[in-house]
Each structure stands twice: as structure tokens, then as C-alpha cells.
C-alpha positions in Angstrom: -42.3 10.3 8.5 -38.8 11.1 9.8 -36.0 10.4 7.3 -32.4 9.5 8.1 -29.9 12.4 7.7 -28.4 10.9 4.6 -31.8 11.3 2.8 -32.1 14.9 3.9 -28.6 15.7 2.6 -29.3 13.9 -0.7 -32.5 15.8 -1.1 -30.8 19.1 -0.4 -27.9 18.4 -2.8 -30.2 17.2 -5.6 -30.4 20.0 -8.3 -31.0 19.9 -12.0 -28.0 19.1 -14.2 -26.3 22.2 -15.5 -25.2 22.6 -19.1 -21.7 21.2 -18.6 -23.1 18.1 -16.7 -25.6 17.5 -19.5 -22.9 17.7 -22.2 -20.7 15.3 -20.2 -23.6 12.8 -19.8 -24.5 13.0 -23.5 -20.9 12.4 -24.7 -20.3 9.6 -22.3 -23.7 8.1 -23.1 -22.7 8.1 -26.8 -19.4 6.5 -26.0 -21.0 3.8 -23.9 -23.6 3.1 -26.6 -20.8 2.4 -29.1 -19.0 0.4 -26.4 -22.0 -1.9 -26.1 -22.7 -2.1 -29.8 -19.1 -3.2 -30.5 -19.2 -5.6 -27.6 -22.6 -7.3 -28.2 -22.3 -7.6 -31.9 -20.3 -10.8 -31.3 -23.3 -12.4 -29.6 -25.4 -12.1 -32.7 -22.5 -13.3 -34.9 -21.8 -16.4 -32.8 -24.0 -18.8 -34.8 -22.3 -17.7 -38.0 -18.9 -17.8 -36.5 -19.5 -21.2 -35.0 -20.6 -22.5 -38.4 -17.6 -21.1 -40.2 -15.0 -22.3 -37.7 -16.9 -25.5 -36.6 -17.3 -24.4 -32.9 -19.5 -26.0 -30.3 -21.3 -24.0 -27.6 -18.4 -24.3 -25.1 -16.0 -22.8 -27.7 -18.5 -20.1 -28.6 -18.6 -19.2 -24.9 -14.8 -18.9 -24.9 -15.0 -16.3 -27.6 -17.1 -14.1 -25.4 -15.1 -15.0 -22.3 -11.8 -14.0 -24.0 -13.0 -10.4 -24.1 -14.2 -10.5 -20.5 -11.0 -11.9 -19.1 -8.9 -8.9 -20.2 -11.8 -6.5 -19.6 -12.1 -7.6 -16.0 -8.3 -7.5 -15.5 -8.2 -3.9 -16.7 -10.9 -2.5 -14.4 -8.6 -1.6 -11.5 -5.7 -0.5 -13.7 -8.1 1.6 -15.6 -9.2 3.4 -12.4 -5.6 3.9 -11.3 -4.7 5.3 -14.8 -7.7 7.7 -14.6 -6.7 8.8 -11.1 -3.1 9.3 -12.2 -3.4 10.8 -15.8 -7.0 12.2 -15.8 -10.2 10.9 -17.2 -10.2 12.7 -20.6 -6.9 11.1 -21.7 -7.8 7.6 -20.7 -11.3 7.8 -22.2 -9.8 9.0 -25.5 -7.2 6.3 -25.8 -9.7 3.6 -24.8 -12.1 4.6 -27.6 -9.4 4.5 -30.3 -7.9 1.1 -29.1 -11.3 -0.7 -28.9 -12.4 0.7 -32.3 -9.2 -0.7 -33.9 -9.8 -4.2 -32.5 -13.5 -4.1 -33.4 -12.4 -3.7 -37.0 -9.7 -6.4 -36.6 -12.4 -8.9 -35.3 -13.7 -9.0 -38.9 -10.3 -10.1 -40.2 -9.9 -13.2 -38.0 -9.1 -16.3 -40.0 -8.9 -18.9 -37.2 -10.4 -19.6 -33.8 -7.1 -18.9 -31.9 -6.7 -15.6 -33.8 -10.3 -14.6 -32.9 -9.6 -15.3 -29.2 -6.5 -13.1 -29.3 -8.2 -10.2 -31.0 -11.2 -10.3 -28.6 -8.8 -10.4 -25.7 -7.0 -7.2 -26.9 -10.4 -5.7 -27.7 -11.2 -6.2 -24.0 -8.0 -4.4 -23.0 -9.1 -1.3 -24.9 -12.6 -1.3 -23.4 -11.5 -2.4 -19.9 -9.9 0.9 -19.0 -13.0 3.0 -20.1 -15.7 2.5 -17.4 -13.7 3.8 -14.4 -12.3 6.7 -16.4 -15.8 7.6 -17.7 -17.3 7.5 -14.2 -14.4 9.7 -12.9 -15.3 12.1 -15.7 -18.8 12.4 -14.4 -17.5 12.9 -10.8 -15.2 15.7 -12.0 -18.0 17.6 -13.8 -21.0 17.3 -11.5 -21.9 18.3 -8.0 -22.1 15.5 -5.4 -25.9 15.6 -5.2 -26.2 15.2 -9.0 -23.8 12.3 -9.5 -25.9 9.2 -9.0 -28.6 10.7 -11.3 -26.1 11.8 -13.9 -24.4 8.4 -13.8 -27.7 6.7 -14.0 -28.4 8.5 -17.3 -24.9 7.8 -18.6 -25.1 4.1 -17.6 -28.5 3.7 -19.2 -26.5 3.7 -22.4 -25.5 0.2 -21.6 -29.0 -1.0 -22.2 -29.7 1.3 -25.1 -26.5 0.0 -26.7 -27.9 -3.5 -26.2 -31.1 -2.3 -28.0 -29.2 -0.8 -30.9 -26.6 -3.7 -31.3 -29.1 -6.2 -32.7 -30.9 -3.6 -34.8 -27.6 -2.5 -36.4 -25.6 -5.8 -36.5 -28.3 -8.3 -37.3 -29.3 -6.8 -40.7 -25.7 -6.4 -41.7 -24.9 -10.0 -40.8 -27.9 -11.2 -42.7 -27.1 -9.2 -45.8 -23.3 -9.2 -46.0 -22.0 -11.6 -43.4 -20.6 -11.4 -39.8 -17.2 -9.9 -40.9 -18.7 -6.8 -42.5 -20.7 -6.0 -39.3 -17.5 -5.4 -37.4 -16.0 -3.3 -40.1 -19.1 -1.2 -40.3 -19.5 -0.5 -36.5 -15.8 0.2 -35.9 -16.0 3.7 -37.3 -18.6 4.7 -34.7 -16.0 4.8 -32.0 -13.8 7.2 -34.0 -16.7 9.6 -34.5 -17.4 9.7 -30.7 -13.7 10.1 -30.0 -13.7 13.2 -32.2 -16.8 14.6 -30.4 -15.2 14.1 -27.0 -12.1 16.0 -28.1 -14.2 18.9 -29.3 -16.9 19.2 -26.7 -16.1 17.5 -23.3 -16.3 20.3 -20.7 -13.6 21.2 -18.3 -13.7 19.9 -14.8 -15.4 21.8 -12.0 -13.3 23.9 -9.7 -14.1 21.6 -6.7 -12.7 18.7 -8.7 -9.1 20.0 -8.2 -8.6 17.1 -5.8 -9.3 14.5 -8.5 -5.7 13.6 -9.1 -4.2 11.3 -6.5 -2.0 13.1 -4.0 0.9 11.5 -2.3 -1.0 11.6 1.0 -3.8 9.5 -0.6 -1.6 6.6 -1.6 -2.2 4.9 1.7 -5.9 5.4 1.3 -5.8 3.8 -2.1 -4.1 0.7 -0.7 -6.7 0.7 2.1 -9.5 0.7 -0.5 -7.9 -2.2 -2.5 -7.4 -4.2 0.7 -10.8 -3.4 2.2 -13.0 -6.4 3.0 -16.1 -4.2 2.7 -15.1 -3.0 -0.8 -14.6 -6.7 -1.8 -18.2 -7.4 -0.6 -19.5 -4.7 -2.9 -17.4 -6.2 -5.6 -19.0 -9.6 -5.0 -22.4 -8.0 -5.0 -21.7 -6.7 -8.5 -20.2 -10.1 -9.4 -23.7 -11.6 -8.7 -25.3 -8.9 -10.8 -22.8 -9.6 -13.7 -23.7 -13.3 -13.7 -27.3 -12.4 -14.6 -26.7 -9.6 -17.0 -23.9 -11.2 -19.0 -25.5 -14.6 -19.0 -28.7 -13.2 -20.5 -26.9 -10.9 -23.0 -24.5 -13.7 -24.2 -26.9 -16.5 -24.8 -30.4 -15.2 -25.4 -29.8 -14.5 -29.1 -28.5 -18.0 -29.7 -31.3 -19.5 -27.6 -34.0 -17.7 -29.6 -32.5 -18.9 -32.8 -31.7 -22.5 -31.9 -34.5 -23.4 -29.4 -37.3 -21.1 -30.4 -36.7 -21.2 -34.2 -36.5 -17.4 -34.5 -34.6 -15.9 -37.4 -31.4 -13.9 -36.9 -33.2 -10.6 -37.5 -36.1 -11.6 -35.4 -33.9 -12.7 -32.5 -32.2 -9.3 -32.6 -35.5 -7.4 -32.5 -36.8 -9.5 -29.6 -33.5 -9.1 -27.7 -33.9 -5.4 -28.0 -37.2 -5.3 -26.0 -35.7 -6.4 -22.6 -32.7 -4.2 -23.2 -34.8 -1.2 -23.6 -36.7 -2.0 -20.4 -33.4 -2.4 -18.7 -32.2 1.0 -19.8 -35.2 2.6 -18.2 -34.7 0.6 -15.0 -31.1 1.9 -14.7 -32.3 5.5 -14.8 -35.0 4.7 -12.3 -32.5 3.0 -10.0 -30.2 6.0 -10.1 -33.0 8.4 -9.1 -34.4 6.0 -6.4 -31.0 5.5 -4.7 -30.5 9.3 -4.6 -33.8 9.7 -2.8 -33.0 6.9 -0.4 -29.6 8.4 0.5 -27.7 5.4 -0.8 -29.4 2.6 1.2 -29.0 -0.1 -1.5 -30.5 -2.9 0.6 -34.0 -1.5 0.1 -33.7 -1.9 -3.7 -31.2 -4.8 -4.3 -32.7 -7.5 -2.1 -36.3 -7.3 -3.3 -35.3 -6.7 -6.9 -33.0 -9.7 -7.0 -35.7 -11.9 -5.5 -38.1 -11.0 -8.3 -35.3 -11.5 -10.8 -34.6 -15.1 -9.5 -38.2 -16.1 -9.8 -38.5 -14.8 -13.4 -35.3 -16.6 -14.5 -36.5 -20.0 -13.0 -39.5 -19.9 -15.3 -37.8 -18.6 -18.5 -37.4 -22.0 -20.2 -40.7 -23.4 -18.8 -43.1 -21.1 -20.7 -44.2 -22.1 -24.1 -45.5 -18.8 -25.4 -42.9 -16.5 -27.0 -44.9 -13.5 -25.6 -44.7 -14.9 -22.1 -40.9 -15.6 -22.5 -40.2 -12.0 -23.6 -42.3 -10.6 -20.8 -40.5 -12.7 -18.2 -37.1 -11.9 -19.7 -38.0 -8.2 -19.6 -39.1 -8.3 -16.0 -35.9 -10.3 -15.0 -33.7 -7.7 -16.9 -35.5 -4.7 -15.3 -35.3 -6.2 -11.8 -31.5 -6.8 -12.2 -30.6 -3.5 -13.9 -32.6 -1.6 -11.3 -29.8 -2.6 -8.9 -27.0 -1.3 -11.1 -26.6 2.2 -9.6 -27.6 1.2 -6.0 -24.7 -1.2 -5.8 -22.3 1.7 -6.5 -24.1 4.3 -4.4 -22.5 4.2 -1.0 -18.9 3.7 -2.1 -19.0 6.3 -4.8 -20.8 8.9 -2.7 -18.3 8.4 0.1 -14.8 7.8 -1.4 -12.6 10.9 -1.8 -12.5 12.2 -5.4 -8.9 11.1 -5.9 -10.0 7.5 -5.2 -13.1 7.4 -7.4 -11.5 5.8 -10.4 -9.9 3.0 -8.3 -13.0 2.3 -6.3 -15.3 2.2 -9.3 -12.8 0.0 -11.2 -12.6 -2.4 -8.3 -16.3 -2.9 -8.0 -16.7 -3.1 -11.8 -14.0 -5.8 -11.8 -16.6 -8.1 -10.1 -19.1 -7.7 -12.8 -16.7 -8.2 -15.6 -15.1 -11.3 -13.9 -18.7 -12.7 -14.0 -18.7 -11.8 -17.7 -15.6 -14.0 -18.1 -16.9 -17.0 -16.2 -20.6 -17.0 -17.1 -20.6 -17.5 -20.9 -18.3 -20.5 -20.7 -20.2 -22.1 -17.8 -23.5 -21.6 -19.6 -22.1 -22.9 -22.9 -20.8 -26.0 -21.1 -24.2 -26.5 -19.4 -26.0 -26.2 -22.7 -23.7 -28.8 -24.3 -23.9 -31.2 -21.4 -27.5 -30.7 -20.2 -29.9 -28.0 -21.6 -30.7 -24.3 -21.6 -32.9 -25.0 -18.5 -29.7 -25.8 -16.5 -27.9 -22.8 -18.0 -30.7 -20.4 -16.9 -30.8 -22.0 -13.5 -27.1 -21.1 -13.1 -28.1 -17.4 -13.3 -30.1 -17.7 -10.1 -26.8 -18.1 -8.3 -26.1 -14.5 -9.3 -29.3 -13.2 -7.8 -28.7 -15.1 -4.6 -25.1 -13.6 -4.3 -26.2 -10.1 -5.0 -29.1 -10.2 -2.6 -27.0 -11.8 0.2 -24.2 -9.3 -0.1 -26.7 -6.4 -0.1 -27.7 -7.6 3.4 -24.1 -7.7 4.5 -22.7 -4.3 3.4 -22.9 -0.9 5.1 -26.0 1.2 4.3 -24.6 4.5 5.7 -21.7 6.7 4.6 -20.1 6.9 8.0 -20.3 3.1 8.5 -18.7 2.6 5.1 -15.9 5.1 5.8 -15.2 3.4 9.2 -15.1 0.0 7.5 -12.8 1.0 4.7 -10.4 3.1 6.9 -10.8 1.8 10.4 -7.7 3.6 11.7 -8.8 7.0 10.4 -11.0 9.4 12.5 -14.6 8.7 11.6 -16.4 11.6 10.1 -19.3 12.0 7.8 -18.4 13.1 4.3 -19.3 16.6 3.0 -20.1 17.7 -0.6 -16.6 19.1 -1.0 -14.8 15.9 0.0 -16.9 13.2 -1.5 -17.0 11.9 -5.0 -20.0 10.7 -7.0 -21.2 7.7 -8.6 -19.6 5.1 -10.7 -20.3 2.2 -12.4 -20.4 -1.0 -15.1 
């Protein structure tokens, strides 16, 4: 069978990760695991927080959304900061800031204070994803980047596995406040490891800082209709992932009668499956030369069907199986959504481009918990889960309406520039969350 040229180039470029790339992936993997543990602990603590402060489901959703509001708003600035000051510096400060506000979450004495702390926590974490993805691009060859990023991004799901396993027992034994004090120190440990062991950038990454002649290109990226379509594709993805992550623990406790520890253990199963799916998605999209439509549309179709039946099955085993399949189908799309933009954009624009797309997913994280909380209060969890199907429809639709080839993407982003196919020395790699 004859393959498109993009597939041949991807196969030619694909080589095993060298030592520097492996160390980079391990360190960023660890940082992202801590990121997710710190972020998702609040979901397990929500029933206890709601009982202490007298909060309904809508207000509990606001606690989650306060984080995502600032987190989403900081995605593009985070990319700009990484392009301007370098990934190492932005990653380091991000770790320290979010660890501080993780600890401060445990000191909240009122609902308004908790909202403010979670908002500032989101600022600290919001600048991290684009900087981390730029760090991968600076330390890997173009043909390695989607695979390397897939491994680093799988940490999101593994963090979701570890969060309930760590936080749930602490909450059960010592209360929700102690859980945030305990996990805050993890970020400081990873920060120290990054200072000691993060490798230097590759020589071909000398163009990773934004040059004056690239400023117009950055503006073109931010103003590009095709980039906003990729952003909306990730918005649909975010509706599914953050909706499930935010409300499944509470659903298991209140609707299925599962204990706090039990809900944490059950939530870890689909998260683990999702972590594997992210890695598989990164490898598949490298083999397909970035043609995301071949993965995103069928995977989102499967995801939508699974979600529709989530609250209709009576068996807990069937529920966990459906949830795992829905999660795997969605997270399989994670790397493919970023593939064409991050393989094609110049290295000096990687941070901005990844931050822009990630903004869509985190904007969904701001909207979805509140909408689902309101639907639960007014109707039921059946209505709340049905809302998640909107995300699958959006992601699938925009997968059909975005460029599948690097040269078509380049022409759409910079229509006034001479069209040329990217080469390994002028392209950047993969990026996200």
C-alpha cells in the first residue's frame, strides 16, 4: 500500500529516545503526576468540603471551576513566557507557586477564601503545560516528539490514578485539610530534581527563543481561524475528561453508595486505562503522519455511545467497564489533536501554539463542572452525563474540519507566506494538555 509522504517522513524520523530525551520525559512525567495529584485531590475532598461549608452541588462545581478559570486564562501567557524566557525557568516557578497554593488550600476557612486560593492555584499550574511541552521540543528530535510527549502526557492519567490512592486514605483518616498539606511537598521535591537533572537543550533548538522576525508569525498563530478550530476540538475533549474527573467520585459516593476509599480505588481504574491510551495515541499519530481525523472521529463516536449508557447500567462492574472504555476512547485523541500544529509550527512558536490549544481544554474545565453541578441539582446525573456527549460531538466535528497535512496547515495559518513543507530543522514537536 502506498503511504502519503508525511507517513514516510515520520517513519524515517522515528528513532529511539536518547538519554537526554528519556531524562527529560521522566522529569516532566514526575512533575505532571504531582500536578494532577494536587489538582484532583479537591474532587475527592468535595463531599467533605461541601458538608463543612454547607455547599450544594452547584457551589461545589464552582470550587473546581475557580481553578480552571485562571488555569485556562494562563495557557496562552504561559506559552508566551516560555517562548520569551525559556522552558526551564517557567517550569521551575510554576512548580513552586502551585505547591504553595496546594498547601494553602488546607487553610481555607470560608467558601470565598477557598475560591480565591483555588483561583491562584490555577495561575501557578496554568503556565506549566506549554512550558513543559516546549521543554520536550527543545530536547528531542522532530521524529521523536509526539512519542516523547505521549509518554510525558500519560502522566496526566497516572496522576489521576495516584490522586485517589494517596488523597482518599488521608482524608478518611485525618480530614480533607491534611491531604493538601501532605501532597504540597511533592512539588518541591520534583522542583529540586529538575534543577539538578534537566538536560541542556539540543543544538538544533537554538531557534527556540522568539526572534523579532517571528513576532508577526506569533500574531498570525493567535489570529488564525484554523488554530482556533484545533482549540475548539480540544475544548470538546476537555468537556468529556474534566466532566468525568470532576464528578465521578461524588457520583460513586452519593448515587452508588460507595465509600470514599472505594470511590477512589474505582476512579483509578479508568484513569490507568486512559494513561495507556495516551501513549498509544502518541505512537499511532506518529505512524499516521499526524492525520488526526483517522483517530479522533471514530474514537469520539465510541466515547459518546459509552457515556450515554453510563447511568443506565445497574451493575457496578458494567459501569466501571463503560467508564474505562469512554475514558480510553477520549484520551486516545489527546496527542492526535496536537499533532499537526506542533509538528509544523516553528520552534519559537511552540509554546504559544500549545498554550492556545490547551486553552480550549481548560476553558472546558472551567465551564463543565459548574454546568454538570447545576444539572445534577436541577435534574439528575443522567442529564449531567448527557451533557458530556456535546464534547464528543464537538471534537469529532472539528476533526473533520481541520487540515490533515502539514503543508495545508501552514498555508491556513500563514496564507501570505510562501508555502513550503516543513523540514526537521524548522519544525517543532508535540505539545499538549
